[in-house]
Backbone as CSV, one residue per row, in Angstrom:
resi,resn,N_x,N_y,N_z,CA_x,CA_y,CA_z,C_x,C_y,C_z
1,MET,33.738,-20.147,5.927,32.069,-19.878,5.952,31.540,-20.910,7.389
2,THR,31.464,-20.374,8.493,30.997,-20.892,9.460,29.415,-21.272,9.758
3,LYS,29.206,-21.938,9.997,27.653,-21.350,10.280,27.134,-20.841,11.299
4,ILE,26.147,-21.002,11.648,25.143,-19.437,12.261,25.507,-21.181,13.159
5,THR,25.753,-20.677,14.683,25.622,-21.485,15.714,24.133,-21.855,16.381
6,LYS,23.800,-22.562,17.379,22.499,-22.176,17.864,22.883,-20.781,19.023
7,GLU,24.285,-20.806,19.538,24.539,-20.067,20.859,24.955,-18.182,20.307
8,GLU,24.414,-18.455,18.717,24.652,-16.965,18.035,23.162,-17.040,18.093
9,VAL,21.904,-17.709,18.024,20.720,-17.545,17.903,19.991,-17.624,18.932
10,LYS,21.046,-18.145,19.833,20.463,-17.775,21.570,20.552,-15.580,21.945
11,LYS,21.461,-15.648,21.063,21.839,-14.625,22.467,21.425,-13.800,20.881
12,VAL,21.265,-13.502,20.130,19.957,-12.499,19.133,18.968,-12.636,20.346
13,ALA,18.693,-13.730,20.068,17.077,-13.930,20.681,16.862,-13.001,21.999
14,HIS,18.152,-13.257,22.607,17.894,-12.288,24.007,18.188,-10.777,23.890
15,LEU,18.993,-10.800,23.137,19.457,-9.204,23.073,18.033,-8.839,22.435
16,ALA,17.226,-9.049,21.753,15.937,-8.997,20.788,14.580,-9.222,22.037
17,ARG,15.292,-10.382,23.556,13.433,-10.430,24.551,12.917,-11.096,23.853
18,LEU,13.722,-12.018,22.598,12.809,-13.199,22.400,12.689,-14.891,23.113
19,GLU,11.687,-15.206,23.643,11.615,-16.101,23.918,11.717,-17.715,22.964
20,LEU,12.918,-17.774,22.648,12.482,-19.301,21.569,12.545,-20.281,22.253
21,ASN,11.683,-21.632,21.720,12.480,-23.779,22.163,13.368,-23.292,21.308
22,GLU,13.327,-25.047,21.292,14.407,-25.371,20.302,14.146,-26.004,19.553
23,ASN,13.325,-25.762,19.211,13.114,-26.321,17.719,12.853,-24.950,17.179
24,GLU,12.176,-23.990,17.206,12.931,-22.327,17.227,13.985,-21.918,17.164
25,ILE,14.266,-22.292,17.599,16.063,-21.800,17.679,16.825,-22.591,16.602
26,ASN,16.424,-24.129,16.150,16.960,-24.291,14.883,16.152,-23.757,13.867
27,ASN,15.047,-23.592,13.659,14.578,-23.442,12.381,15.777,-21.821,11.750
28,HIS,15.994,-20.942,12.479,16.037,-19.133,12.561,18.353,-19.488,12.591
29,ALA,18.424,-20.553,12.659,19.917,-21.003,12.535,19.761,-21.481,10.922
30,GLU,18.711,-22.234,10.433,18.615,-22.292,8.729,18.385,-21.264,8.036
31,GLN,17.335,-20.769,9.039,16.762,-19.234,8.481,18.069,-18.142,7.969
32,LEU,18.301,-18.018,9.099,19.771,-16.966,9.064,20.810,-17.608,7.789
33,GLU,21.491,-18.762,7.955,22.395,-19.400,7.470,22.388,-19.411,6.323
34,LYS,20.830,-19.167,5.334,20.029,-18.859,4.211,20.195,-17.809,3.863
35,ILE,19.749,-16.839,4.187,20.038,-15.699,4.462,21.471,-14.789,4.281
36,LEU,22.688,-15.774,4.844,23.750,-15.476,4.680,24.185,-16.068,3.224
37,ASP,23.991,-17.275,3.333,24.735,-17.165,1.608,24.005,-16.449,0.197
38,TYR,22.353,-15.906,1.178,22.010,-15.304,-0.470,22.919,-13.726,-0.613
39,ILE,23.775,-13.355,0.787,23.884,-12.183,0.674,25.813,-12.710,0.569
40,ARG,26.073,-13.644,0.397,27.310,-14.393,-0.371,27.262,-13.708,-1.785
41,GLN,25.480,-14.727,-2.238,26.043,-15.303,-3.605,25.811,-13.193,-4.510
42,LEU,25.402,-12.555,-3.009,25.176,-10.999,-4.188,26.685,-10.599,-3.822
43,GLU,27.607,-11.522,-2.295,28.725,-10.018,-2.865,29.432,-10.927,-4.241
44,LYS,29.237,-11.739,-4.555,29.974,-11.854,-5.856,29.873,-11.384,-7.414
45,ILE,28.380,-10.949,-7.301,28.025,-9.594,-8.660,28.267,-8.861,-8.784
46,ASP,29.512,-9.131,-10.072,30.476,-7.478,-10.843,29.678,-6.647,-10.559
47,THR,29.540,-5.531,-10.240,28.252,-3.868,-10.176,29.350,-2.580,-10.128
48,ASP,31.112,-2.760,-10.864,32.055,-1.897,-11.028,30.975,-0.942,-12.357
49,ASP,30.252,-1.754,-13.182,29.933,-0.687,-14.047,28.654,0.341,-13.564
50,VAL,27.978,-0.781,-12.532,26.502,0.147,-11.885,26.841,1.600,-11.634
51,PRO,26.037,2.852,-11.391,25.938,3.465,-10.936,25.425,3.152,-10.048
52,CYS,25.750,4.152,-8.658,25.596,4.203,-7.286,23.924,4.920,-7.080
53,THR,23.350,4.969,-6.644,21.834,5.309,-6.331,21.242,5.059,-5.496
54,THR,19.993,5.974,-4.971,19.942,5.745,-3.341,18.420,4.647,-3.685
55,ARG,17.919,5.313,-5.092,16.748,4.242,-5.339,16.341,3.670,-6.697
56,ALA,15.359,2.177,-6.608,15.814,1.602,-7.805,14.873,2.223,-9.306
57,ILE,14.014,3.350,-8.567,13.267,4.470,-9.588,13.453,5.341,-8.601
58,GLU,12.953,6.038,-10.383,12.705,7.600,-9.969,11.615,8.227,-9.064
59,VAL,11.458,8.993,-8.112,10.871,9.727,-7.672,10.589,11.424,-8.279
60,VAL,9.494,10.579,-8.475,8.579,12.191,-8.682,7.506,12.680,-8.266
61,ASN,7.482,13.583,-8.154,6.325,14.441,-7.204,5.259,14.653,-7.891
62,VAL,4.189,13.658,-6.882,2.502,13.761,-8.080,2.136,14.576,-7.914
63,PHE,1.748,16.081,-6.761,1.274,16.799,-6.304,1.596,17.675,-6.826
64,ARG,0.706,19.026,-6.793,0.628,20.393,-6.770,1.877,21.565,-7.068
65,LYS,1.581,21.896,-8.008,2.731,23.067,-6.904,2.470,23.589,-5.990
66,ASP,3.362,23.692,-5.439,3.067,24.664,-3.557,3.013,26.170,-3.792
67,GLU,2.296,26.960,-4.271,2.285,28.274,-4.464,1.635,29.375,-3.229
68,LYS,2.072,30.423,-3.066,1.693,31.142,-2.402,0.125,31.781,-2.481
69,LYS,-1.049,31.410,-3.007,-2.311,32.642,-2.642,-2.699,33.430,-2.383
70,ASN,-2.890,35.284,-2.294,-4.152,35.269,-1.751,-5.257,34.926,-1.375
71,SER,-5.998,35.044,-0.335,-7.559,34.758,0.312,-7.936,35.720,0.297
72,GLU,-9.678,35.762,0.285,-9.962,36.577,0.466,-11.351,36.567,1.400
73,CYS,-10.987,35.477,2.385,-11.989,34.729,3.124,-11.238,34.814,4.467
74,ASN,-9.730,35.032,5.082,-8.918,35.628,5.419,-9.927,35.133,6.627
75,GLU,-10.329,36.839,6.904,-11.474,36.953,7.840,-12.668,36.032,8.256
76,GLU,-13.142,35.680,7.172,-14.434,34.698,7.229,-13.402,33.768,8.260
77,LEU,-12.480,33.422,7.615,-11.952,31.764,8.703,-10.949,31.977,10.189
78,LEU,-11.293,33.219,9.838,-10.978,33.457,11.468,-12.100,33.573,12.381
79,GLU,-12.993,34.158,11.680,-14.364,34.151,12.964,-14.379,32.631,13.373
80,LEU,-13.885,31.686,12.466,-14.485,30.521,12.287,-14.012,29.954,13.953
81,GLY,-12.873,29.893,14.063,-11.654,29.234,15.646,-12.383,30.528,16.832
82,PRO,-11.554,29.629,17.908,-12.722,29.500,19.381,-12.048,31.422,19.500
83,SER,-10.857,31.447,19.518,-10.072,32.409,19.524,-9.253,33.008,19.006
84,ARG,-8.948,34.612,18.769,-7.888,35.408,17.859,-7.732,36.083,18.316
85,GLU,-6.347,36.679,17.394,-5.421,37.571,18.408,-5.182,38.938,17.313
86,ASP,-5.715,39.568,16.309,-5.237,39.993,14.943,-5.391,39.721,14.420
87,LYS,-4.724,39.017,13.101,-5.115,38.464,11.318,-4.998,36.990,12.030
88,TYR,-4.815,36.185,13.557,-3.642,35.232,13.495,-5.055,34.412,14.798
89,PHE,-5.214,33.087,14.615,-5.529,32.603,15.611,-5.502,31.878,16.674
90,LYS,-5.853,32.215,17.743,-5.753,32.211,19.359,-4.427,31.050,20.167
91,VAL,-4.342,29.983,20.345,-4.494,29.145,20.501,-3.674,28.650,21.724
92,PRO,-4.215,27.654,22.730,-4.076,27.621,24.689,-1.864,27.565,23.935
93,LYS,-1.640,27.667,25.197,-0.175,26.869,25.444,-0.137,25.645,26.647
94,ILE,0.961,25.173,25.203,1.381,23.180,26.166,2.886,23.281,25.868
95,ILE,2.954,24.644,25.563,5.459,24.458,26.611,5.131,24.944,27.092
96,ASN,5.944,24.418,28.118,6.032,25.576,29.572,7.232,26.089,29.046
97,GLU,7.580,27.579,30.038,8.540,27.972,29.660,9.903,27.230,30.741
């Protein structure tokens, strides 16, 4: 287990385009070391009997079911648009060919 060096913090700061003073470099080195210590603790936990998952809690759709419905006011809605072609809204071309 090697400690995070000042040079490593400086390298990461350079890659992230951060300018750190000496005090900040020391603080970040300590914080990164604490994070790595915590990860080392987590690595020791036996997770063999824990099922794989992508989420900690179940995801449930809270919205209404998406259903197709016929509308009686299609013509009225088309009249509200600035331009139309048959039964569709006509919009300006925005992508070059």
